[in-house]
N, C-alpha and C positions, 0 to 999 in steps of 0.2 A: 761793897765792891763796885756795884753799878753806879752809885752816887758819886764816888770818887772819880770814876772813869769819866762821867759827864763833866765834872768840874775840870779835870785834867785836859779833856778834849777842848774845852773852851779856852783854857790857858794856852794850849798849843795853837789854836786859831789866832790868838793874840800875837804869838811869836811869829806866825806866818805873815800876818798883816805887817808886823814890824819889818820883816825881811823884804816885803814888797815895796816899801818906801812910799806907798800911795795912800796910806790911811792915817787917821789922826786919833781915833778913839774906838774902843769896843766896849759895849756894855751889855750885860746879861739882863734878861727880863723874867718875870714870873718866878718859878722855883729855882732858877739859876741866877736870879737877880737879888732883890732884897728879901725875898721870901724863902731863903734857904732852909728854913725850919720844915717846910713841907716837901722838900726834895726827897724823892723815893725811887725805888727800882723801876718805876714806870714813867718817870719824868723824861722830858726831852729837852732840847736846847732851843731857846728863843733868844735872839740877840739882834742888836742894831750895830751897824758899822758906820762911823762918820768918815767919809772919804775926803781927800784933798780936793779943792776946787777943780772941776772939769774931769775928775777921775772916777766919778760915781759909776759910769757905764762900764768902765774897765772891770770892776768887781762884780757887776751884774752879768756881763756878757761872757766873762772868762772865769771859770771856777777853779783855776789852777791853784789859787791860794788855799782852797779847801782840799783839793787833791794832794797837795803837798803835805797835809796833815795826815790824811788817811783816804784811801780810794773811795770814790762814790759809787753806790749801786744804783742810785736814782736821783734825778733832779727835775724839778718842775717849776717853771717861772709862773708863779701864781698871781703876782702883781707886777706893775711896772717897776717896782722898787726892789723886788727880791724873789727868793725861791723857797720851796719846800724841798728838803733833801733827805736821803738816807745813805749813811756810810755803810760800807761793806760789812762792818762788824755789828750792824743793827742799831746804831745810834741815829735817831731821827732829829731833824732840826728845821726850824723856820727862821728866816732872817730877812732883814731889809737893809738897804744901803741908802744913806742920805748924805747930803752936803750940809755943812753947818748952817747955812742960810735957810734951809728948809725946816729946821727943827721947831721954829716958833709956830708952825702951822700943823704939826703932827700930834695926834692924840695917842698917848700910850701911858702905861703905868710906870712909875719911877723905877729906874734900873740901877744896877751895880756896876761900877767901872771895873772892868777886867784888865784892860790894857789901855795905856795912853802914850802917845808919841812923846818922847822926852822933852821936846822944846815947845810942845803945844800947851797953851794956857786955856783951860776950859772955863773961860770967863762967864759964859752963860749957863754953866751947869747943865750941859746938854743932856745928861742922863735924867734930869728932872723935868717933867713936862710943864710947859707954860699954858698949853691948852688944857683947861680943867676937865677932867673926866667926871661925868655925873651919871651915876647908875640909873638905868632906865626905870628901875622899880620905884624911884623917888618921884617920878613924873606922873603917876597915875593914882587915882582914888579907887577905893573899893567899889564904889558905884559904877565907875567907868569900866574898870578891868573885868569885874565879875559879870556885868551885863554883856560885855564883849564876849566873854567865855561862853555865856549862855547862847548867844547868837551863833557862835562858832559851832556849838553842838547841833543846833537846829539846821544850819546850812550843811554841815557835814553829813548829817543823817539823811537829808533830802538827796544829797549826791550819792550816798551809799544806796539808797532805795532805787535810784535810776541806774545803778550799776557802776558808778564812778567811785570805785572802792579806794583807789590810791589817793584821789583828791579828798575823799572823806577822811581817810587816816590823817592826812596833813591838817585838816581843820580840827578834828576831834582830839587827836593825840599830839598835835603840834601847836596850832594856834590857841586852842582853849587852855592847854597846860601852860603855855607861855604867858597868857594873860593872868593866870593864877599866880605864877611865879613873880610877876611884876609887883604884886601886892602881898605876897606871902608874909613879909615882915610885919604887915598890919594885922595878920590873922593869928600868927603864933610867934612866940619868942624866938629870936634868932641867936644862935650861938656864934659868937665872934670867932670866925675861922677863915681868914684870908678871903674875903668877898672879892669877886672879880667884877670890875666895873663894866666889862664888856659882855658878860655872860652870866645870867642869873642861875643857870643850872649847874655851874661849877661848884663843886664841893657841897652840893645840896644836902647830901646824906649826913654830913657833919654839922652843917649850919641849921638845918630844919629836920631833926631826927624824927619828930612825930609825923610830919608829912611824908617823909621817906618810907615809913612803914605802910603807907596806903597807896603810894603812887603806882606800884606794880599793877594793882587792879584797874587803874585808870589808863594803863598803856599796855594792852594785851596783844597788840600787833594787828597786822593786815586782816586776818581772818576773824577778828573779834572786835571790830570797831563799835558795833551797837552795844555790846557788853561794857566796853570801856566807857562809852558815853553815859551809860546808866550809873556807873560808879562816880564819874565826874559830876553828874547831876546831883547825886546823893551828897557828895562833898559840898557842892555849892549850897544846897538846901540846909546843910548843917551849920555853915558859917555865915550865911547871908540870907536876907529876906528877899528871895527871888520872886519874879512875877509868876503867879500861880498858873496862869493860862499858858505861858511859855513852857513852864515845867511840865504841864500836862501834855502839850504837843510833842515835846522832846521825848517824853516817856512813851507816848503812843507810837511815835516813829521808830524809836529804838526797839520796842517790843515787836512791831510789825516786821522790822528788818531781821530780828532774831528768828522769827517764826518762818520766814521764807527759806 
């Protein structure tokens, strides 16, 4: 029910754009793009609109073309090109508006054409990116990323010890985990399930089921940063030959913080 509602809403947006006379193309991205197989009851709408020359700002500054489809409960201009919105009926969406000439410089995942102006010829296949997306995980070696994670733990625990707990959380449960995710495909087999070139954490539980069983211990929240650090350190020791002295210092700091 929800899935069909999302797809219908996107079709209705296409019809509204057609009525406006100022748009050329609408394409869906992500789970409403070419990855329809993973569309579920918790999905939202991600889409791009290609506007006629000089009309881009019309669709950014005035959201009547969306209100014509369904009333908006919330809108937030999060970039110069678009908004994050919530319709009154609970459908959430993120969108951007571009002109055709801009698309050669935009990085995005391939989309699905939802609507196209009848006389517009999509010569450049605007729904297919020309700027190649390279997943950040392919750019790092185990040595680089896991040593980065090790130093994230050390710095984070030092900050925790001086009372900077929020900063510590970001280093330990944010930066260190991100560095592990960058090279997780080199540590355990990855299940092929819609990898996201922009975000390593997307669909982690299906792509890396073994790691997903342990990550909860590594991310115990604001009040348990030292405990989280100890679990991350143990994981690093299990998968990589870490510097023993650094390991000892991290363990000493973590235990000190737990005892306080």
